[in-house]
C-alpha positions in Angstrom: 78.2 -83.1 -8.7 82.0 -83.5 -8.9 83.9 -84.6 -5.9 86.5 -81.8 -6.4 84.0 -79.0 -6.3 81.3 -80.2 -4.0 82.6 -83.0 -1.8 85.8 -84.2 -0.3 87.2 -87.1 1.8 88.0 -86.7 5.5 89.4 -89.0 8.1 86.7 -89.2 10.8 87.0 -90.9 14.1 83.7 -92.5 14.9 84.7 -93.9 18.3 87.8 -95.5 19.8 89.4 -97.8 17.3 87.0 -96.9 14.5 88.6 -94.6 11.9 86.7 -94.1 8.6 87.3 -92.2 5.4 84.0 -90.5 4.7 82.7 -87.8 2.4 81.8 -84.3 3.6 80.9 -81.2 1.7 83.8 -79.0 0.7 84.1 -76.1 3.2 82.7 -72.8 2.3 85.1 -69.9 2.3 84.3 -66.8 4.2 85.5 -63.3 3.3 88.5 -63.6 5.6 89.2 -67.3 5.0 91.5 -69.4 2.8 90.6 -72.8 1.3 93.6 -75.1 1.4 94.2 -78.4 -0.4 96.0 -80.5 2.2 99.1 -82.2 1.0 100.5 -83.8 4.1 99.3 -84.4 7.7 101.4 -85.7 10.6 100.0 -88.1 13.1 100.4 -86.7 16.6 100.4 -88.5 20.0 97.0 -87.0 20.7 95.6 -88.4 17.5 96.8 -91.8 18.6 95.3 -91.3 22.0 91.9 -90.5 20.6 92.2 -93.5 18.2 93.1 -95.9 21.1 90.7 -94.8 23.8 88.4 -92.0 22.6 90.2 -89.5 24.8 93.4 -87.4 25.0 94.2 -86.2 28.4 91.0 -84.8 29.9 89.4 -84.3 26.4 86.8 -87.1 25.8 85.2 -87.8 22.5 81.4 -87.6 22.5 80.6 -87.8 18.7 82.5 -88.4 15.4 85.0 -85.7 14.4 88.0 -85.2 12.1 91.5 -85.7 13.6 94.7 -83.9 12.7 96.5 -80.6 13.4 99.9 -81.0 11.8 99.2 -80.1 8.2 100.6 -78.3 5.2 99.2 -77.8 1.7 98.4 -75.4 -1.1 96.0 -72.5 -1.2 93.1 -73.1 -3.6 90.8 -70.1 -3.0 91.0 -66.9 -0.9 88.1 -64.9 0.5 87.2 -61.5 -0.8 89.0 -59.7 2.1 92.2 -61.7 1.9 95.1 -60.0 0.1 98.2 -61.5 1.8 97.7 -64.9 0.3 97.0 -66.2 -3.2 95.9 -69.4 -4.9 99.0 -71.7 -5.4 100.8 -70.5 -2.2 102.3 -73.3 -0.2 101.2 -72.9 3.4 100.8 -74.4 6.9 98.2 -73.6 9.5 98.4 -72.5 13.1 95.9 -74.8 14.7 94.8 -72.7 17.7 92.0 -70.1 17.9 91.0 -68.1 20.9 87.8 -66.1 21.8 87.5 -63.3 24.3 90.1 -61.5 26.4 93.1 -63.1 27.8 93.6 -62.6 31.6 96.2 -59.9 32.2 98.4 -62.2 34.2 98.7 -64.4 31.2 99.7 -61.7 28.7 101.6 -63.1 25.8 100.6 -66.7 26.7 97.7 -67.3 24.3 98.4 -71.1 24.6 96.9 -70.9 28.1 93.8 -68.9 27.0 90.7 -70.2 28.9 88.7 -70.3 25.7 91.0 -71.9 23.2 90.1 -74.4 20.5 92.6 -76.6 18.5 92.2 -78.4 15.3 91.3 -82.1 15.8 90.4 -81.7 19.5 87.5 -83.0 21.6 88.2 -80.6 24.4 85.0 -78.7 23.6 81.6 -79.8 22.5 80.9 -79.5 19.7 84.4 -80.9 18.9 86.8 -79.0 16.7 87.3 -80.8 13.4 90.9 -81.2 12.3 92.9 -81.1 9.2 92.9 -84.7 8.1 90.9 -83.8 5.1 91.4 -83.3 1.4 90.6 -79.6 1.9 90.3 -77.3 4.9 89.1 -73.7 5.4 91.0 -71.6 7.8 91.1 -67.9 8.7 93.9 -66.2 6.8 95.3 -64.9 10.1 96.2 -68.5 11.0 97.7 -69.4 7.7 101.5 -69.1 7.2 103.0 -69.0 3.7 106.1 -71.2 3.3 109.4 -69.9 2.0 110.6 -71.3 -1.3 113.2 -73.4 0.4 110.7 -75.3 2.5 108.9 -78.3 0.7 105.3 -78.9 1.8 106.2 -82.4 3.1 108.8 -81.0 5.5 106.4 -78.2 6.5 104.1 -80.8 8.1 106.6 -80.7 10.9 105.9 -77.0 11.7 103.4 -77.6 14.4 105.4 -80.2 16.4 108.6 -78.1 15.9 106.6 -75.1 17.3 105.9 -77.2 20.4 109.7 -78.0 20.7 110.6 -74.3 20.2 108.2 -73.2 22.9 109.6 -75.8 25.3 113.1 -74.3 24.6 111.7 -70.8 25.3 110.3 -72.1 28.6 113.8 -73.1 29.6 115.2 -69.6 29.3 118.4 -68.7 27.5 120.1 -71.9 26.5 123.0 -70.3 24.6 126.1 -72.3 25.1 124.6 -74.4 27.8 125.1 -78.1 28.4 121.7 -79.6 27.7 120.1 -83.0 28.2 117.1 -84.4 26.2 115.5 -87.6 27.6 113.4 -89.3 24.9 114.0 -89.0 21.1 110.5 -89.5 19.8 109.1 -86.9 17.4 109.0 -84.0 20.0 112.3 -85.0 21.6 114.0 -85.2 18.2 112.6 -81.9 17.2 113.8 -80.4 20.5 117.3 -81.2 19.3 116.6 -79.1 16.2 115.1 -76.3 18.3 118.1 -76.3 20.7 120.5 -76.1 17.8 118.5 -73.1 16.4 118.7 -71.5 19.8 122.5 -71.8 20.1 122.7 -74.5 22.8 126.2 -75.9 23.6 126.6 -79.6 24.1 123.4 -81.5 23.6 123.1 -85.0 25.0 120.2 -87.3 24.1 119.1 -90.4 26.0 116.9 -93.0 24.4 116.7 -96.8 24.6 116.2 -97.3 20.8 119.2 -97.4 18.6 117.2 -95.9 15.6 116.1 -93.0 17.8 119.7 -92.3 18.9 120.8 -92.4 15.2 118.1 -89.8 14.4 119.2 -87.6 17.2 122.8 -87.7 15.9 121.6 -86.8 12.4 119.7 -83.8 13.9 122.7 -82.4 15.7 123.1 -84.1 19.1 126.6 -84.2 20.3 126.2 -87.4 22.4 123.6 -90.1 22.3 123.3 -92.6 25.2 121.3 -95.7 26.0 119.2 -95.6 29.2 121.6 -96.3 32.1 124.8 -95.2 30.4 126.9 -92.8 32.4 126.7 -89.2 31.6 129.9 -87.1 31.9 129.5 -83.5 32.8 126.4 -82.0 34.5 123.7 -80.6 32.2 122.3 -77.3 33.4 119.1 -77.6 31.4 117.1 -80.8 30.8 114.0 -81.6 28.7 112.0 -84.7 29.6 110.4 -85.6 26.3 109.2 -89.2 26.9 106.4 -88.7 29.3 107.6 -91.8 31.4 107.7 -91.4 35.2 111.0 -93.4 35.3 112.5 -90.8 32.9 111.3 -87.9 35.0 112.9 -89.5 38.0 116.2 -90.0 36.1 116.3 -86.5 34.8 115.8 -84.9 38.2 118.9 -86.7 39.3 121.0 -86.0 36.2 120.5 -82.3 35.8 122.9 -80.0 37.6 122.1 -78.6 41.1 120.2 -75.4 40.6 119.3 -76.4 37.0 116.1 -76.2 35.0 113.9 -79.2 33.9 111.3 -78.7 31.3 108.5 -81.3 31.1 107.8 -81.7 27.4 106.4 -85.3 27.3 102.8 -85.7 28.2 102.4 -87.4 31.6 99.3 -89.5 32.3 96.4 -88.1 34.3 96.8 -90.9 36.8 99.3 -90.4 39.7 102.9 -91.3 39.0 105.7 -91.9 41.4 108.6 -89.4 41.1 111.1 -88.4 43.8 110.1 -84.7 44.0 112.2 -84.2 47.1 115.1 -83.6 44.6 113.3 -80.4 43.6 113.8 -79.1 47.1 117.3 -80.4 48.0 118.8 -79.5 44.7 116.7 -76.4 44.2 115.6 -77.3 40.7 113.2 -75.4 38.5 110.6 -77.9 37.1 108.6 -76.2 34.4 105.7 -77.3 32.3 105.3 -76.4 28.6 102.0 -76.6 26.6 101.8 -76.4 22.9 103.0 -73.0 21.7 102.1 -69.3 21.1 103.4 -68.0 17.8 106.5 -70.2 17.6 105.1 -71.8 14.4 106.4 -68.7 12.6 110.0 -69.5 13.8 109.4 -73.2 13.0 108.8 -72.4 9.4 112.1 -70.5 9.3 114.0 -73.2 11.0 112.6 -76.0 8.8 113.5 -74.1 5.7 117.1 -73.9 6.9 117.2 -77.5 8.2 116.7 -80.2 5.6 117.9 -82.7 8.1 114.7 -82.2 10.0 113.1 -84.7 7.6 115.1 -87.4 9.4 112.2 -87.3 11.9 109.8 -88.6 9.2 110.1 -92.3 9.1 106.9 -93.4 7.3 104.2 -92.1 5.0 100.9 -93.6 4.0 98.0 -92.7 1.7 94.7 -91.7 3.2 93.3 -95.2 2.3 96.0 -96.8 4.4 94.8 -95.1 7.6 94.6 -98.2 9.9 98.2 -99.2 9.0 99.4 -95.6 9.4 98.0 -95.3 12.9 99.3 -98.7 14.0 102.7 -97.7 12.7 102.6 -94.3 14.5 101.6 -96.0 17.7 104.7 -98.3 17.6 107.5 -96.0 18.8 110.0 -98.9 18.4 109.7 -98.7 14.6 108.5 -95.2 13.8 109.1 -91.6 14.7 106.9 -89.2 12.7 104.3 -90.8 10.4 102.7 -88.7 7.7 99.4 -89.1 5.8 99.6 -88.2 2.2 96.5 -86.5 0.9 
């Protein structure tokens, strides 16, 4: 049997700290499915969390599964009922799937569906295998063809940019507004890209790392500041993208009275100390944001028009260099977005 036709390599998390490249059968393609040869996969904070502790938020690993949900590649085979895609097409994948009706009060917010699965997630048992594999089968409805101007490598940013675009949507109309972004890791940096695409006015980014501030400038930030530096003006919209309690507290004090704060960074499940009294006395809107709905379609368009988005990519590793790749991705002082090359 040849590996190409009958077996493939995948990146399987056995348990916390134990990543292994193993062989699995090549996926079967159903009538409505597409088989994709994965070219690139981005390592997300949730992948790092599973690797470090066997859990991400409230999702706890119970058995080995394949990580990864930020992928792009090339169509190999299409099912008998698929006519919108062809072998050779460059594509990315929307990683979410839902089953059953969405409650009426959540209309248009499929990301909050009570029965949602996501590539590379242990939120359900059995877990949902992800895209860190040489090949992956996906329903054609979740596959997005890339425009000619968008290289596959850059398209691996479509999922995290979708997250950033959804966060901007949660803020409301940002056209011409003075905006603050606290934290210029992968999502914070891509929030700058999303804000520029949405027509924001002055964008200020705060981050303690000089390299992160340089990336934010390259992506279109008007001002970049170290933590503690004075901010002139009064941002009407702020995005907290670091997930640090100290940053949340700072942002609540820096945003203008009556402003909007969107919590993009993942906060820990354990209690954190934040001066929430400011929400009352300054009548702030503090809004959560979770993944995205269909913003991956817009992400593909924005990435095609924004070559500078590749500034977010700081490292790439082959599949056989997985341990080094994850260690690098976990070190935010020296990396931003780390890609695996398949």
